[in-house]
C-alpha positions as CSV (number, residue, x, y, z in Angstrom):
1,M,17.9,-63.1,202.6
2,E,19.4,-63.0,206.1
3,D,16.0,-63.2,207.9
4,E,14.9,-66.0,205.6
5,G,12.0,-64.0,204.2
6,I,13.2,-65.5,200.9
7,R,12.6,-69.2,200.8
8,D,15.4,-71.7,200.1
9,K,13.5,-73.0,197.1
10,D,13.6,-69.6,195.5
11,I,17.4,-69.4,195.6
12,R,19.4,-71.3,193.1
13,A,22.8,-71.2,191.3
14,T,24.3,-72.5,188.1
15,S,26.9,-74.6,190.0
16,S,28.5,-75.1,193.5
17,L,31.9,-76.2,194.6
18,N,30.3,-78.8,196.8
19,A,27.0,-79.4,198.7
20,S,28.2,-77.3,201.6
21,A,28.7,-74.3,199.3
22,S,25.3,-74.5,197.5
23,A,23.1,-71.5,196.8
24,I,21.2,-71.7,200.1
25,H,24.4,-70.9,202.0
26,G,24.6,-67.5,200.2
27,R,22.5,-65.6,202.7
28,L,24.2,-62.6,204.3
29,N,26.0,-63.5,207.6
30,H,25.3,-67.2,207.1
31,I,28.0,-69.3,208.8
32,G,26.9,-72.8,208.2
33,G,28.3,-75.2,205.6
34,Y,31.2,-73.8,203.7
35,G,30.2,-70.3,204.8
36,G,28.8,-69.1,201.5
37,W,27.9,-69.9,197.9
38,C,31.0,-70.8,195.9
39,P,30.6,-71.8,192.2
40,D,32.4,-74.8,190.7
41,Q,35.3,-73.2,188.8
42,Q,37.0,-76.5,187.7
43,P,35.5,-76.3,184.1
44,Y,37.4,-73.0,183.7
45,Y,40.8,-74.1,185.1
46,N,42.6,-73.8,181.8
47,D,40.9,-70.5,180.8
48,T,42.5,-67.1,181.4
49,G,39.4,-65.1,182.5
50,P,37.7,-63.0,183.4
51,I,34.6,-65.2,183.1
52,H,31.0,-64.1,183.7
53,K,29.0,-67.3,183.4
54,D,28.0,-68.5,186.9
55,F,25.4,-66.8,188.9
56,I,23.3,-67.1,192.0
57,Q,19.6,-66.3,191.5
58,V,16.6,-65.2,193.6
59,E,13.0,-65.4,192.4
60,F,10.3,-63.4,194.1
61,P,6.6,-64.5,194.4
62,R,5.7,-60.9,193.7
63,P,7.6,-58.1,192.0
64,F,10.3,-56.6,194.2
65,R,11.8,-53.2,194.3
66,I,15.5,-53.5,195.0
67,K,17.4,-50.4,196.2
68,G,20.7,-52.1,197.1
69,I,22.8,-55.2,197.3
70,I,25.2,-56.2,200.1
71,T,27.9,-58.7,199.3
72,Q,30.4,-60.3,201.7
73,P,33.1,-63.1,201.5
74,R,32.4,-66.5,202.8
75,A,32.4,-67.0,206.6
76,Q,35.7,-68.1,208.2
77,G,37.6,-67.7,204.9
78,V,39.1,-65.1,202.6
79,E,37.3,-66.0,199.4
80,G,35.1,-63.2,198.2
81,I,34.4,-61.4,194.9
82,R,36.1,-58.4,193.4
83,R,33.4,-57.4,191.0
84,F,30.0,-58.6,189.9
85,L,27.3,-58.0,187.3
86,V,23.5,-58.0,187.8
87,S,20.8,-59.3,185.5
88,Y,17.1,-59.3,186.2
89,R,13.7,-60.4,184.9
90,Q,10.5,-58.4,184.9
91,D,8.1,-60.9,183.3
92,Q,7.3,-64.1,185.2
93,E,5.7,-65.5,182.1
94,N,9.0,-65.5,180.2
95,N,11.5,-67.3,182.5
96,E,14.5,-66.8,180.2
97,K,14.0,-63.1,179.4
98,Y,16.8,-61.5,181.5
99,A,18.3,-58.1,181.0
100,W,21.6,-56.7,182.1
101,L,21.8,-53.8,184.4
102,Y,23.5,-50.9,182.6
103,D,25.2,-47.8,183.7
104,G,24.5,-44.3,182.4
105,R,26.8,-44.9,179.4
106,S,25.0,-47.9,178.0
107,Q,27.7,-50.2,179.3
108,V,27.0,-53.3,181.4
109,K,27.5,-52.0,185.0
110,F,30.1,-53.6,187.3
111,F,29.6,-53.4,191.0
112,R,32.4,-53.7,193.6
113,G,32.2,-56.8,195.7
114,N,32.4,-57.3,199.5
115,S,30.5,-54.0,200.1
116,L,27.2,-52.2,199.8
117,S,26.2,-51.4,196.3
118,E,23.4,-48.9,195.9
119,L,21.0,-49.3,192.9
120,K,20.1,-45.8,191.7
121,P,17.5,-45.8,190.4
122,P,16.0,-48.8,192.2
123,L,15.4,-51.9,190.1
124,V,12.0,-53.6,189.9
125,A,12.1,-57.3,189.1
126,D,10.6,-60.7,189.9
127,A,14.0,-62.4,189.7
128,I,17.6,-61.2,190.0
129,R,20.9,-62.8,189.3
130,I,24.3,-61.9,190.7
131,I,27.1,-62.9,188.4
132,P,30.6,-62.8,190.0
133,E,33.7,-62.0,187.9
134,I,35.8,-65.2,187.9
135,F,39.5,-65.8,187.3
136,P,39.7,-69.6,187.2
137,R,42.5,-70.2,189.7
138,R,41.2,-67.8,192.3
139,Q,38.1,-69.2,194.0
140,V,35.2,-66.8,194.5
141,C,32.5,-67.1,197.2
142,L,29.8,-64.8,198.4
143,R,27.0,-64.1,200.8
144,F,24.5,-61.4,200.0
145,E,21.5,-59.4,200.9
146,L,18.9,-57.6,198.8
147,L,17.6,-54.3,200.2
148,G,14.1,-53.3,199.1
149,C,10.5,-54.2,199.4
150,Q,7.6,-55.7,197.5
151,I,5.8,-53.5,195.1
152,E,2.6,-52.1,196.7
153,G,-0.2,-50.9,194.4
154,A,1.8,-51.7,191.3
155,I,3.4,-48.2,191.2
156,V,6.9,-48.5,189.9
157,T,8.0,-44.8,189.6
158,Y,6.6,-41.3,189.5
159,K,8.1,-38.3,187.7
160,M,7.6,-34.6,188.5
161,L,9.3,-31.3,189.1
162,Q,10.8,-30.9,192.6
163,G,8.8,-28.9,195.0
164,N,9.5,-25.3,196.2
165,S,10.1,-23.6,199.6
166,L,7.9,-21.0,201.3
167,D,9.3,-18.0,203.0
168,G,12.7,-19.7,203.3
169,R,11.3,-21.8,206.1
170,Y,8.9,-24.4,204.8
171,N,10.6,-27.0,202.7
172,F,8.0,-28.6,200.4
173,T,10.5,-30.8,198.5
174,D,10.4,-34.6,198.1
175,S,13.4,-35.2,200.4
176,S,12.9,-39.0,200.4
177,Y,12.8,-39.4,196.6
178,D,15.1,-42.3,195.7
179,G,15.4,-42.0,191.9
180,L,17.4,-39.7,189.7
181,T,17.5,-35.9,189.5
182,E,18.3,-33.7,186.5
183,G,17.9,-30.0,187.5
184,R,14.5,-29.9,189.2
185,F,13.2,-33.0,187.3
186,L,12.8,-36.1,189.4
187,F,12.4,-39.5,187.6
188,F,12.8,-43.3,187.9
189,G,12.0,-43.2,191.6
190,L,9.5,-43.1,194.5
191,G,9.2,-40.9,197.5
192,M,6.8,-39.2,199.9
193,L,3.8,-39.3,197.6
194,T,3.6,-43.1,197.9
195,D,5.1,-43.8,201.3
196,G,1.7,-44.3,203.0
197,R,2.2,-41.4,205.4
198,L,-0.2,-38.4,205.6
199,A,1.5,-35.1,206.5
200,N,0.4,-33.0,209.4
201,E,-2.2,-30.3,208.6
202,D,-0.1,-27.8,210.8
203,L,2.7,-26.7,208.5
204,T,4.7,-25.4,211.5
205,V,5.3,-29.0,212.6
206,N,8.6,-30.1,211.1
207,N,8.6,-27.0,208.8
208,G,6.3,-28.7,206.3
209,L,8.1,-32.0,206.1
210,G,5.9,-34.6,204.3
211,W,4.3,-32.1,201.9
212,I,5.2,-31.7,198.2
213,G,4.4,-28.1,197.3
214,W,4.6,-25.9,194.2
215,N,4.0,-22.2,193.8
216,M,2.7,-20.6,190.6
217,I,5.7,-18.3,190.1
218,E,8.5,-21.0,190.3
219,T,6.4,-23.9,189.0
220,P,3.7,-22.5,186.7
221,K,2.7,-25.9,185.3
222,P,3.0,-28.6,188.0
223,Y,2.3,-32.2,187.0
224,I,2.9,-35.8,188.2
225,I,3.3,-38.9,186.0
226,F,2.8,-42.3,187.6
227,D,4.2,-45.4,185.9
228,F,2.8,-48.8,186.8
229,L,4.2,-52.3,186.6
230,N,1.5,-53.5,184.1
231,K,-1.4,-52.3,182.1
232,R,-4.3,-51.6,184.5
233,I,-7.9,-50.4,184.7
234,F,-8.0,-47.1,186.7
235,I,-11.0,-46.5,188.8
236,L,-10.1,-43.7,191.3
237,A,-7.2,-41.5,192.4
238,T,-7.2,-39.8,195.7
239,F,-4.9,-36.8,196.5
240,H,-4.3,-35.9,200.1
241,C,-4.0,-32.1,200.1
242,N,-3.7,-29.1,202.4
243,V,-5.6,-25.8,202.4
244,K,-4.4,-22.7,204.4
245,D,-6.0,-19.5,203.1
246,Q,-3.6,-17.2,205.0
247,T,-0.7,-18.4,202.9
248,H,-2.7,-18.8,199.7
249,I,-2.5,-22.6,199.8
250,E,-5.6,-23.9,198.1
251,L,-6.9,-27.0,196.2
252,F,-6.0,-27.1,192.6
253,S,-8.8,-25.6,190.5
254,R,-8.6,-28.1,187.7
255,V,-6.7,-31.3,186.9
256,E,-6.3,-32.8,183.4
257,I,-5.6,-36.5,183.2
258,R,-3.8,-38.2,180.3
259,F,-3.1,-41.9,179.8
260,D,-0.5,-43.7,177.6
261,K,-1.5,-42.7,174.1
262,T,-2.3,-39.0,174.9
263,M,0.7,-38.4,177.3
264,W,2.9,-36.5,174.9
265,N,1.1,-36.0,171.5
266,G,-0.6,-32.7,172.2
267,S,-4.1,-34.0,171.8
268,P,-6.9,-33.0,174.3
269,P,-6.7,-34.6,177.7
270,D,-8.6,-37.9,178.3
271,L,-10.3,-36.5,181.4
272,M,-10.7,-33.2,183.2
273,Q,-12.2,-32.5,186.6
274,E,-12.6,-29.4,188.7
275,P,-12.7,-29.9,192.5
276,R,-15.0,-27.7,194.5
277,E,-13.4,-24.8,196.4
278,I,-13.0,-25.1,200.2
279,S,-13.4,-22.0,202.4
280,I,-11.9,-22.0,205.9
281,P,-11.1,-19.3,208.5
282,S,-8.0,-17.4,207.5
283,S,-6.0,-18.4,210.6
284,S,-6.6,-22.1,210.2
285,S,-5.6,-24.9,207.9
286,I,-7.1,-28.3,207.1
287,N,-6.2,-31.5,205.3
288,C,-8.7,-32.8,202.7
289,N,-8.9,-35.7,200.2
290,V,-9.7,-35.0,196.6
291,T,-10.9,-38.1,194.8
292,I,-10.7,-38.1,191.0
293,D,-12.9,-40.5,189.0
294,L,-10.7,-42.1,186.4
295,C,-13.7,-43.7,184.6
296,R,-12.1,-47.2,184.3
297,R,-9.6,-46.0,181.7
298,V,-6.9,-48.4,180.7
299,G,-3.2,-47.7,180.7
300,K,0.2,-48.3,182.1
301,S,1.0,-44.7,182.9
302,V,-1.2,-41.7,184.0
303,R,-0.3,-38.0,184.0
304,F,-2.0,-35.3,186.1
305,N,-1.6,-31.7,185.1
306,F,-2.7,-29.2,187.8
307,T,-4.0,-25.7,187.5
308,Y,-3.7,-23.3,190.5
309,R,-6.6,-21.8,192.3
310,G,-4.4,-19.8,194.7
311,Q,-0.6,-19.4,194.8
312,W,0.3,-22.8,196.2
313,I,-0.7,-26.5,195.7
314,L,0.3,-29.0,198.5
315,I,0.0,-32.8,198.2
316,S,1.4,-35.4,200.6
317,E,0.0,-38.7,199.3
318,V,-1.6,-40.2,196.2
319,I,-3.6,-43.4,196.4
320,F,-5.0,-45.3,193.4
321,N,-7.9,-47.7,193.1
322,S,-7.0,-49.8,190.1
323,G,-6.6,-53.4,189.1
324,K,-4.6,-55.5,186.6
325,L,-6.4,-55.6,183.2
326,K,-6.7,-59.4,183.2
327,D,-8.1,-59.5,186.7
328,L,-11.1,-57.3,186.2
């Protein structure tokens, strides 16, 4: 918002106090006009409140992954917002299909105004609305910023078991995962496996930071589930892995792949592949890419179940070659 990466034409509101308080003045740190977006509250003057009808809306040309919202009062004034709600749209083809953002108790979630509000897990949407709580005789105004990025490669989330540590020194956990955690189960988030960064082949650099690793004792059945924004045709998946014989870190011996319909029903896997073994001198380590043929299977989610060859499996990045179903 502040850097005008979002265009004026993609920002609108249900009403404005006047032309100087219109939606385009709702950018964070904006000081022009009235100093913020302020809805017209005159129609509610005789109501008691609270009222949750007016909103300011942003539409994105492509799906956006939102991790936080910053709100602030209008510039050169005291009018702000005490609380606000969030609704969002995930289907551009249905302009009026908006959903409320809920908390963990199935209640519509209220966020505190004039502050940074973290969205955990992040929200994926192609449009978002901020709905301030209004008490008719107390004018509300706001400026705001959306923290996040456009969806790359259509991956919305991945789920897996948190990684393990080696010898109390090497930390092979997903320290940047931004979703939810329940015990060792990570879900509704993204992290190091999709950040575009390939970890160093020398594990002594940063004590293994950048690698997700499982060992066969603590995590006997490692897996990763990727969820995508829309139904896709999957062509290839490439895993960036590490091999270090001295510490029994080897490529997985087999990977079973399941798509939507076979994800949980106990039926045989849709695909299965066995990467070739790589032998290296015991004192060295290498990085290597393992590319899995997904045979143009169709789905919105894909699960990989790994089988150990040694005692450890290390992965730092996963890259998909896929396309939207209607585009291929």
